LUMKE-269156 format. One line per 3 residues: number of its first residue (from 1); their letters; for each residue x, y, z of N, C-alpha, C. Coordinates in Angstrom, 1 decimal. Layout:
# LUMKE-269156
NUM> A> X/Y/Z/X/Y/Z/X/Y/Z | ...
This chain:
# LUMKE-269156
1> XXX> 17.6/12.7/-41.7/17.6/13.6/-40.6/16.3/13.3/-39.8 | 15.2/13.0/-40.5/14.0/12.7/-39.8/14.1/11.5/-39.0 | 14.7/10.5/-39.5/14.9/9.2/-38.7/15.7/9.5/-37.5
4> XXX> 16.7/10.3/-37.7/17.6/10.6/-36.5/16.9/11.3/-35.4 | 16.0/12.2/-35.8/15.2/13.0/-34.8/14.2/12.0/-34.1 | 13.6/11.1/-34.8/12.7/10.1/-34.3/13.4/9.2/-33.3
7> XXX> 14.6/8.8/-33.6/15.3/7.9/-32.7/15.7/8.6/-31.4 | 16.1/9.9/-31.6/16.5/10.7/-30.4/15.2/10.9/-29.5 | 14.1/11.2/-30.1/12.8/11.3/-29.3/12.5/10.1/-28.6
10> XXX> 12.6/8.9/-29.2/12.3/7.7/-28.6/13.2/7.4/-27.4 | 14.5/7.7/-27.6/15.5/7.5/-26.6/15.2/8.4/-25.4 | 14.8/9.6/-25.6/14.5/10.6/-24.5/13.3/10.1/-23.8
13> XXX> 12.3/9.6/-24.5/11.1/9.1/-23.8/11.5/7.9/-22.9 | 12.3/7.0/-23.4/12.7/5.8/-22.7/13.5/6.2/-21.4 | 14.3/7.3/-21.5/15.1/7.7/-20.3/14.2/8.3/-19.2
16> XXX> 13.2/9.1/-19.6/12.4/9.8/-18.6/11.1/9.0/-18.2 | 10.7/8.0/-18.9/9.5/7.3/-18.6/9.6/6.5/-17.2 | 10.7/5.8/-16.9/10.7/5.1/-15.6/10.6/6.0/-14.4
19> XXX> 11.1/7.2/-14.5/11.1/8.2/-13.4/9.7/8.5/-13.0 | 8.7/8.5/-13.9/7.4/8.9/-13.6/6.8/7.9/-12.6 | 7.1/6.6/-12.8/6.5/5.6/-11.9/7.1/5.6/-10.5
22> XXX> 8.2/6.3/-10.3/8.8/6.4/-9.0/8.2/7.4/-8.0 | 7.4/8.3/-8.6/6.8/9.3/-7.7/5.7/8.7/-6.9 | 5.6/9.1/-5.6/4.6/8.7/-4.7/3.3/9.4/-5.0
25> XXX> 2.1/8.7/-5.1/0.9/9.3/-5.4/0.5/10.2/-4.2 | 0.0/11.4/-4.5/-0.3/12.4/-3.5/-1.4/12.0/-2.5 | -2.4/11.2/-3.0/-3.5/10.8/-2.2/-3.3/9.4/-1.6
28> XXX> -2.2/8.8/-1.9/-1.8/7.5/-1.3/-2.9/6.4/-1.6 | -3.6/6.5/-2.7/-4.6/5.6/-3.1/-4.0/4.2/-3.2 | -2.9/4.0/-3.8/-2.3/2.7/-4.0/-2.0/2.0/-2.7
31> XXX> -1.5/2.7/-1.7/-1.2/2.1/-0.4/-2.5/1.7/0.4 | -3.6/2.5/0.2/-4.8/2.2/0.9/-5.5/1.0/0.3 | -5.3/0.8/-1.0/-6.0/-0.4/-1.6/-5.3/-1.7/-1.3
34> XXX> -4.1/-1.7/-0.7/-3.4/-2.9/-0.4/-3.8/-3.4/1.0 | -4.5/-2.6/1.8/-5.0/-3.0/3.1/-6.4/-3.6/3.0 | -6.6/-4.7/3.7/-8.0/-5.3/3.7/-8.8/-4.4/4.6
37> XXX> -10.1/-4.2/4.3/-11.0/-3.5/5.1/-11.2/-4.2/6.4 | -11.3/-3.5/7.5/-11.4/-4.2/8.8/-12.6/-5.1/8.9 | -13.7/-4.8/8.2/-14.8/-5.7/8.2/-14.6/-7.0/7.5
40> XXX> -13.5/-7.1/6.7/-13.2/-8.3/5.9/-12.1/-9.2/6.6 | -11.6/-8.7/7.8/-10.6/-9.5/8.4/-11.1/-10.8/9.0 | -10.3/-11.8/9.0/-10.6/-13.1/9.6/-9.6/-13.4/10.7
43> XXX> -9.9/-14.4/11.5/-9.0/-14.7/12.6/-7.5/-14.9/12.2 | -7.3/-15.6/11.1/-5.9/-15.8/10.7/-5.1/-14.5/10.4 | -5.8/-13.4/10.1/-5.2/-12.1/9.9/-4.6/-11.6/11.2
46> XXX> -5.0/-12.1/12.4/-4.5/-11.7/13.7/-3.4/-12.6/14.2 | -3.1/-13.7/13.6/-2.1/-14.6/14.1/-0.8/-13.9/14.2 | 0.0/-14.1/15.2/1.3/-13.6/15.4/1.5/-12.8/16.7
49> XXX> 2.5/-12.0/16.8/2.8/-11.4/18.0/2.4/-9.9/18.0 | 1.8/-9.5/19.1/1.3/-8.1/19.3/1.9/-7.6/20.6 | 2.0/-6.3/20.7/2.3/-5.6/21.9/1.0/-5.1/22.5
52> XXX> 0.8/-5.5/23.8/-0.4/-5.2/24.5/0.0/-4.1/25.5 | -0.8/-3.0/25.5/-0.7/-1.9/26.4/-2.0/-1.8/27.3 | -1.8/-1.8/28.6/-2.9/-1.6/29.5/-2.5/-0.5/30.5
55> XXX> -3.4/0.4/30.8/-3.1/1.4/31.8/-2.9/0.8/33.2 | -2.1/1.4/34.0/-1.9/1.0/35.3/-2.4/2.1/36.3 | -2.6/1.8/37.5/-3.0/2.8/38.5/-1.9/3.8/38.7
58> XXX> -0.7/3.5/38.4/0.4/4.5/38.6/0.5/5.5/37.4 | -0.3/5.3/36.4/-0.4/6.2/35.3/0.4/5.7/34.1 | 1.4/4.9/34.3/2.2/4.4/33.2/1.5/3.2/32.6
61> XXX> 1.7/2.9/31.3/1.1/1.7/30.7/1.9/0.5/31.1 | 1.2/-0.6/31.3/1.8/-1.9/31.4/1.9/-2.5/30.0 | 3.0/-3.0/29.6/3.1/-3.6/28.3/3.5/-5.1/28.5
64> XXX> 3.0/-5.8/27.5/3.3/-7.3/27.5/3.2/-7.7/26.0 | 3.8/-8.8/25.7/3.6/-9.4/24.4/2.5/-10.4/24.4 | 1.6/-10.3/23.5/0.4/-11.2/23.3/0.6/-11.9/22.0
67> XXX> 0.7/-13.2/22.1/0.8/-14.1/20.9/-0.6/-14.7/20.6 | -1.0/-14.6/19.3/-2.3/-15.1/18.9/-2.1/-16.2/17.8 | -2.8/-17.2/17.9/-2.7/-18.3/16.9/-4.1/-19.0/16.8
70> XXX> -4.2/-20.1/16.1/-5.4/-20.9/15.9/-5.7/-21.6/17.3 | -6.9/-21.5/17.7/-7.4/-22.2/18.9/-7.3/-23.7/18.6 | -6.6/-24.4/19.5/-6.4/-25.9/19.2/-7.8/-26.6/19.4
73> XXX> -8.7/-26.1/20.2/-9.9/-26.7/20.5/-11.0/-26.4/19.5 | -11.0/-25.1/19.0/-12.0/-24.6/18.0/-11.2/-24.0/16.9 | -11.0/-24.7/15.8/-10.1/-24.3/14.7/-10.5/-23.0/14.1
76> XXX> -11.8/-22.6/14.2/-12.2/-21.3/13.6/-12.0/-20.1/14.5 | -11.4/-20.3/15.7/-11.3/-19.3/16.7/-9.8/-19.0/17.0 | -9.7/-17.9/17.7/-8.3/-17.4/18.1/-8.0/-17.9/19.5
79> XXX> -6.7/-18.1/19.8/-6.2/-18.4/21.1/-5.0/-17.6/21.3 | -4.8/-17.1/22.5/-3.5/-16.3/22.7/-3.2/-16.3/24.2 | -2.0/-15.8/24.4/-1.5/-15.7/25.8/-0.6/-14.5/26.0
82> XXX> -0.6/-14.0/27.2/0.3/-12.9/27.6/0.6/-13.0/29.1 | 1.6/-12.3/29.6/1.9/-12.3/31.0/1.7/-11.0/31.6 | 1.0/-11.0/32.8/1.0/-9.8/33.7/1.8/-10.1/34.9
85> XXX> 2.9/-9.5/35.0/3.8/-10.0/36.1/4.3/-11.4/35.7 | 4.2/-12.3/36.7/4.6/-13.7/36.4/3.4/-14.6/36.1 | 2.2/-14.0/36.0/1.0/-14.8/35.8/0.6/-14.8/34.3
88> XXX> 0.4/-16.0/33.8/0.1/-16.2/32.4/-1.5/-16.0/32.3 | -1.9/-15.2/31.3/-3.3/-15.0/31.0/-3.5/-15.6/29.6 | -4.6/-16.3/29.4/-5.0/-16.9/28.2/-6.2/-16.1/27.6
91> XXX> -6.3/-15.9/26.3/-7.4/-15.3/25.7/-7.9/-16.1/24.6 | -9.2/-16.1/24.4/-9.9/-16.9/23.4/-11.0/-16.1/22.7 | -11.2/-16.2/21.4/-12.2/-15.4/20.8/-12.2/-15.4/19.3
94> XXX> -12.7/-14.3/18.8/-12.9/-14.1/17.3/-12.8/-12.7/16.9 | -12.6/-12.5/15.6/-12.8/-11.1/15.0/-13.9/-11.3/13.9 | -14.9/-10.4/14.0/-15.9/-10.5/13.0/-16.4/-9.1/12.7
97> XXX> -16.5/-8.7/11.4/-16.8/-7.4/11.0/-16.0/-6.3/11.6 | -14.7/-6.6/11.8/-13.8/-5.6/12.4/-13.8/-5.5/13.9 | -14.6/-6.3/14.6/-14.8/-6.3/16.0/-14.1/-7.5/16.6
100> XXX> -13.2/-7.2/17.6/-12.5/-8.3/18.3/-13.2/-8.6/19.6 | -13.6/-9.8/19.8/-14.2/-10.3/21.1/-13.3/-11.3/21.7 | -12.8/-11.1/22.9/-12.0/-12.1/23.6/-12.5/-12.3/25.0
103> XXX> -12.3/-13.5/25.5/-12.5/-13.9/26.9/-11.1/-14.2/27.5 | -10.9/-13.7/28.7/-9.6/-13.9/29.3/-9.7/-14.8/30.6 | -8.7/-15.6/30.8/-8.6/-16.5/32.0/-7.2/-16.5/32.5
106> XXX> -7.0/-16.5/33.8/-5.7/-16.7/34.3/-5.5/-18.0/35.0 | -6.5/-18.9/34.9/-6.4/-20.2/35.5/-6.8/-21.4/34.6 | -7.2/-21.0/33.4/-7.7/-22.0/32.5/-9.1/-22.5/32.6
109> XXX> -9.8/-21.9/33.6/-11.2/-22.3/33.9/-12.2/-21.1/33.9 | -11.8/-20.1/34.7/-12.7/-19.0/34.9/-12.4/-17.8/34.0 | -13.5/-17.2/33.5/-13.3/-16.0/32.7/-13.2/-14.8/33.7
112> XXX> -12.1/-14.1/33.6/-11.8/-13.0/34.5/-12.0/-11.6/33.8 | -12.0/-11.6/32.4/-12.2/-10.4/31.7/-12.8/-10.6/30.3 | -13.6/-9.7/29.9/-14.1/-9.7/28.5/-13.5/-8.5/27.8
115> XXX> -13.0/-8.8/26.6/-12.4/-7.8/25.7/-13.3/-7.5/24.5 | -13.5/-6.2/24.2/-14.1/-5.7/23.0/-13.2/-4.7/22.4 | -12.9/-5.0/21.1/-12.0/-4.0/20.4/-12.3/-3.9/19.0
118> XXX> -11.8/-2.8/18.4/-12.0/-2.5/17.0/-10.6/-2.2/16.3 | -10.5/-2.7/15.1/-9.3/-2.4/14.3/-9.3/-0.9/14.1 | -8.1/-0.3/14.3/-8.0/1.2/14.0/-8.0/1.4/12.5
121> XXX> -8.9/2.4/12.1/-9.0/2.7/10.7/-7.6/3.2/10.2 | -7.3/2.7/9.0/-6.0/3.1/8.4/-4.8/2.4/8.9 | -5.0/1.5/9.8/-3.8/0.8/10.4/-3.4/-0.5/9.6
124> XXX> -4.2/-0.9/8.6/-4.0/-2.1/7.9/-4.0/-3.3/8.9 | -4.8/-3.3/9.8/-5.0/-4.4/10.8/-3.7/-4.5/11.7 | -3.0/-3.4/11.9/-1.8/-3.5/12.8/-2.0/-2.8/14.1
127> XXX> -3.2/-2.3/14.4/-3.6/-1.7/15.7/-5.0/-2.0/16.0 | -5.3/-2.3/17.2/-6.6/-2.6/17.7/-6.8/-1.9/19.0 | -7.9/-1.1/19.2/-8.1/-0.5/20.5/-9.5/-0.9/21.0
130> XXX> -9.6/-0.9/22.4/-10.9/-1.3/22.9/-10.9/-1.2/24.4 | -11.8/-2.0/25.0/-11.9/-2.0/26.5/-11.8/-3.5/27.0 | -11.3/-3.6/28.2/-11.1/-4.9/28.9/-11.9/-4.7/30.1
133> XXX> -13.0/-5.5/30.3/-13.9/-5.4/31.4/-13.7/-6.5/32.4 | -13.2/-6.2/33.6/-13.0/-7.2/34.6/-14.3/-7.7/35.1 | -14.5/-9.0/35.1/-15.8/-9.7/35.5/-16.1/-9.4/36.9
136> XXX> -15.1/-9.5/37.8/-15.4/-9.5/39.3/-15.9/-8.1/39.7 | -15.4/-7.0/39.1/-15.7/-5.7/39.6/-16.5/-4.8/38.5 | -16.6/-5.4/37.3/-17.2/-4.7/36.2/-16.4/-3.4/35.8
139> XXX> -15.2/-3.3/36.3/-14.3/-2.2/36.0/-13.8/-2.3/34.5 | -13.8/-1.2/33.8/-13.3/-1.2/32.4/-12.0/-0.5/32.4 | -11.1/-1.0/31.6/-9.9/-0.3/31.3/-9.6/-0.4/29.8
142> XXX> -9.0/0.6/29.2/-8.7/0.6/27.8/-7.6/-0.3/27.5 | -7.5/-0.8/26.3/-6.3/-1.5/25.9/-5.9/-1.1/24.4 | -4.7/-1.3/24.1/-4.2/-1.1/22.7/-3.4/-2.3/22.4
145> XXX> -3.6/-2.9/21.2/-2.8/-4.0/20.7/-2.2/-3.4/19.4 | -0.8/-3.6/19.3/-0.1/-3.1/18.1/0.8/-4.3/17.6 | 0.8/-4.5/16.3/1.7/-5.5/15.7/3.1/-5.1/16.1
148> XXX> 3.9/-6.1/16.4/5.3/-5.8/16.7/5.9/-5.1/15.5 | 6.7/-4.1/15.7/7.4/-3.3/14.6/6.5/-2.2/14.0 | 5.3/-2.0/14.6/4.5/-1.0/14.0/4.3/0.2/15.0
């Protein structure tokens, strides 16, 4: 009889044990630990397609796709491009200590804007916000970069 009770106890433990691991932790510690700290990000972490949002004078945001990859001229840097209307804009720069620095050109020669951005805390490097300063007028406008699908 004792053996039979022991076997039943073991079987019950085996049945209920897997269900414990399926519960979501209340403080989400496991999910936070899978994200790299923004200060630890490197350029390759930003490779891929982003959605760029820039405010417009009409009040609605202008959106475009910005693709970032390894800079063909400087392997340790970023290169990317996006379109505003029918004009292609190229950006070049780096991320260091969670800060994104980009220079923008629309003709391949002249810098028309300087970008300064920060990775949004808790976004797992899927969102960056900052300012885009136009060189000619020193006008600043905010920008948001979001990973596609986020």
